[in-house]
C-alpha positions, -999 to 999 in steps of 0.1 A, spaced: 604 -819 397 589 -811 365 593 -778 348 559 -761 344 553 -732 320 525 -708 326 514 -686 298 500 -652 308 476 -631 287 495 -610 262 502 -574 268 493 -552 237 513 -523 227 495 -502 201 512 -477 180 485 -455 164 492 -436 132 467 -414 113 464 -411 76 443 -383 62 416 -393 37 396 -365 20 358 -368 22 338 -344 0 307 -329 15 285 -311 -11 266 -281 4 239 -270 -20 231 -233 -21 199 -223 -37 195 -186 -45 159 -173 -49 152 -139 -64 117 -129 -52 97 -99 -64 70 -87 -40 41 -67 -55 31 -38 -34 -2 -20 -42 3 18 -43 -28 39 -46 -30 63 -75 -57 89 -71 -73 103 -103 -97 132 -100 -122 140 -128 -135 176 -128 -170 183 -139 -181 219 -147 -218 226 -146 -234 258 -157 -264 266 -135 -287 295 -143 -305 310 -113 -337 328 -125 -352 349 -98 -384 352 -118 -403 383 -129 -403 410 -101 -435 422 -86 -423 458 -86 -393 477 -98 -363 481 -75 -367 519 -75 -403 520 -64 -394 531 -29 -376 560 -44 -404 572 -66 -431 590 -46 -455 593 -75 -455 556 -82 -475 535 -57 -478 502 -74 -468 487 -107 -483 459 -126 -463 429 -135 -462 441 -171 -432 463 -172 -440 492 -149 -474 504 -161 -491 525 -134 -526 518 -121 
């Protein structure tokens, strides 16, 4: 009888170790200063003064004609009697 050798698939035993390695991640921060323009109404009032003359015209008779019994009618020309 001959001696026969059979080789089986190897069995792996893994011993894992971990070594830290620093990886730098750069995070950019952009600051934006914004100014918003807001329209605000500003009311300005201009005052105008007008002088108005109201002319009633020349009266047809004097204001006291009703109180005067002797005067019946007056002319337009300053109270002359007819």
